DRENDO-1510 file (C-alpha; in Angstrom, 1 decimal, always signed):
<recs>
REC; n; res; u; v; w
REC; 1; MET; +76.3; +123.5; +67.1 .
REC; 2; ARG; +74.9; +120.5; +68.4 .
REC; 3; HIS; +72.2; +120.9; +67.6 .
REC; 4; LEU; +73.1; +121.2; +63.9 .
REC; 5; LEU; +75.5; +118.0; +64.5 .
REC; 6; ILE; +72.6; +115.7; +65.8 .
REC; 7; LEU; +70.0; +117.2; +63.2 .
REC; 8; VAL; +73.4; +116.0; +60.0 .
REC; 9; ALA; +73.3; +112.1; +62.1 .
REC; 10; LEU; +69.5; +111.6; +61.9 .
REC; 11; LEU; +69.5; +112.7; +58.0 .
REC; 12; LEU; +73.0; +110.9; +57.6 .
REC; 13; ALA; +70.6; +108.0; +59.2 .
REC; 14; LEU; +67.8; +107.8; +57.3 .
REC; 15; PRO; +67.5; +105.0; +54.9 .
REC; 16; THR; +68.2; +105.8; +51.5 .
REC; 17; HIS; +65.6; +104.8; +48.6 .
REC; 18; ALA; +66.8; +104.5; +44.6 .
REC; 19; MET; +65.5; +107.5; +42.8 .
REC; 20; ASN; +63.8; +107.4; +39.5 .
REC; 21; LYS; +63.5; +110.7; +37.2 .
REC; 22; CYS; +60.7; +110.4; +34.5 .
REC; 23; VAL; +60.2; +112.2; +32.1 .
REC; 24; GLY; +56.6; +112.0; +31.2 .
REC; 25; ALA; +54.8; +113.1; +27.3 .
REC; 26; ASN; +54.6; +116.3; +27.9 .
REC; 27; GLY; +57.4; +116.8; +29.1 .
REC; 28; ARG; +56.4; +117.2; +33.0 .
REC; 29; ILE; +59.3; +115.5; +34.6 .
REC; 30; THR; +58.5; +113.4; +37.9 .
REC; 31; TYR; +60.8; +111.3; +40.8 .
REC; 32; GLN; +59.3; +107.8; +41.8 .
REC; 33; GLN; +61.3; +105.5; +43.3 .
REC; 34; ASP; +59.6; +102.3; +40.4 .
REC; 35; PRO; +61.4; +101.9; +37.4 .
REC; 36; CYS; +60.5; +104.6; +34.6 .
REC; 37; PRO; +57.3; +103.4; +32.5 .
REC; 38; GLY; +58.8; +102.0; +28.4 .
REC; 39; THR; +61.8; +101.6; +30.6 .
REC; 40; VAL; +63.6; +98.4; +30.2 .
REC; 41; VAL; +65.5; +97.1; +34.0 .
REC; 42; ARG; +69.1; +96.4; +33.4 .
REC; 43; GLY; +70.3; +93.3; +35.9 .
REC; 44; VAL; +73.2; +92.4; +36.8 .
REC; 45; PRO; +74.6; +91.0; +33.6 .
REC; 46; LYS; +74.4; +86.6; +33.6 .
REC; 47; PRO; +78.1; +85.1; +33.0 .
REC; 48; PRO; +78.4; +82.9; +30.1 .
REC; 49; PRO; +77.2; +79.3; +30.5 .
REC; 50; ALA; +80.2; +77.0; +32.1 .
REC; 51; GLU; +81.8; +74.6; +29.1 .
REC; 52; ALA; +81.7; +71.2; +29.5 .
REC; 53; PRO; +85.4; +70.5; +30.1 .
REC; 54; ALA; +86.9; +68.8; +27.3 .
REC; 55; ALA; +87.1; +64.8; +27.7 .
REC; 56; GLN; +91.1; +63.2; +28.1 .
REC; 57; PRO; +91.5; +61.1; +25.4 .
REC; 58; ALA; +91.1; +57.9; +26.1 .
REC; 59; ARG; +94.0; +56.2; +28.2 .
REC; 60; PRO; +95.9; +52.7; +27.6 .
REC; 61; VAL; +93.7; +50.0; +30.7 .
REC; 62; ILE; +97.0; +49.8; +33.2 .
REC; 63; ALA; +97.7; +45.8; +33.4 .
REC; 64; GLU; +100.6; +44.1; +33.8 .
REC; 65; GLY; +101.6; +42.8; +31.2 .
REC; 66; ASN; +99.8; +44.7; +29.2 .
REC; 67; THR; +101.6; +45.5; +25.7 .
REC; 68; ALA; +101.1; +49.6; +25.3 .
REC; 69; CYS; +103.5; +50.0; +28.2 .
REC; 70; ASP; +105.5; +47.3; +26.3 .
REC; 71; ARG; +105.9; +49.6; +23.2 .
REC; 72; VAL; +106.3; +51.9; +25.5 .
REC; 73; ARG; +109.6; +50.6; +27.4 .
REC; 74; GLN; +110.5; +49.2; +22.9 .
REC; 75; LYS; +111.1; +52.8; +22.3 .
REC; 76; ILE; +112.1; +54.7; +24.9 .
REC; 77; ALA; +114.9; +52.0; +25.1 .
REC; 78; GLY; +115.2; +52.0; +21.6 .
REC; 79; ILE; +115.6; +56.3; +21.8 .
REC; 80; TYR; +118.4; +55.2; +25.1 .
REC; 81; GLN; +121.2; +53.4; +21.9 .
REC; 82; GLY; +120.3; +56.0; +20.2 .
REC; 83; PHE; +121.7; +58.6; +23.3 .
REC; 84; PRO; +125.8; +58.2; +21.3 .
REC; 85; ALA; +125.0; +58.8; +17.6 .
REC; 86; LEU; +122.9; +62.4; +18.9 .
REC; 87; SER; +124.5; +65.7; +19.4 .
REC; 88; SER; +124.1; +67.6; +22.7 .
REC; 89; GLN; +120.3; +69.1; +20.9 .
REC; 90; GLN; +118.8; +66.0; +20.3 .
REC; 91; ILE; +119.8; +64.3; +23.1 .
REC; 92; VAL; +117.8; +67.4; +25.1 .
REC; 93; GLU; +114.7; +67.9; +22.3 .
REC; 94; ALA; +114.4; +63.5; +23.1 .
REC; 95; GLU; +114.6; +63.1; +26.7 .
REC; 96; ARG; +112.2; +66.3; +27.0 .
REC; 97; MET; +109.8; +63.4; +25.0 .
REC; 98; ILE; +110.9; +60.5; +26.9 .
REC; 99; ALA; +109.4; +62.9; +29.9 .
REC; 100; ARG; +106.4; +63.4; +28.2 .
REC; 101; THR; +105.8; +60.1; +27.4 .
REC; 102; LYS; +107.0; +58.7; +30.8 .
REC; 103; GLN; +104.3; +61.4; +32.3 .
REC; 104; GLU; +101.4; +60.2; +29.8 .
REC; 105; TYR; +102.4; +56.3; +30.3 .
REC; 106; SER; +101.6; +57.3; +34.0 .
REC; 107; ASP; +100.5; +54.2; +35.3 .
REC; 108; CYS; +103.2; +51.7; +33.4 .
REC; 109; LYS; +106.4; +51.0; +35.3 .
REC; 110; TRP; +109.7; +52.7; +34.7 .
</recs>
């Protein structure tokens, strides 16, 4: 029994090789390590090429006295002044728009 276990362990330790079953033109079957003649070897598919990231829209140059920042500040101030005439749902939507605008123009001083 001990000899059988050693034999099994040795057989399991032997390197394994890929075997290809090839059928010849005359129907004869052969086994070989190399791919069969006339077959296409398929490898691991290559991932599609990465697309370039979408170009970010040009952001305004932010500096003291920047007219883009000034216009946005004035627009937001006008929205805040109109709050008393808005419903609660309209106020919530306006606050969301203001938050998105401030995030978009994060370089401006608020």
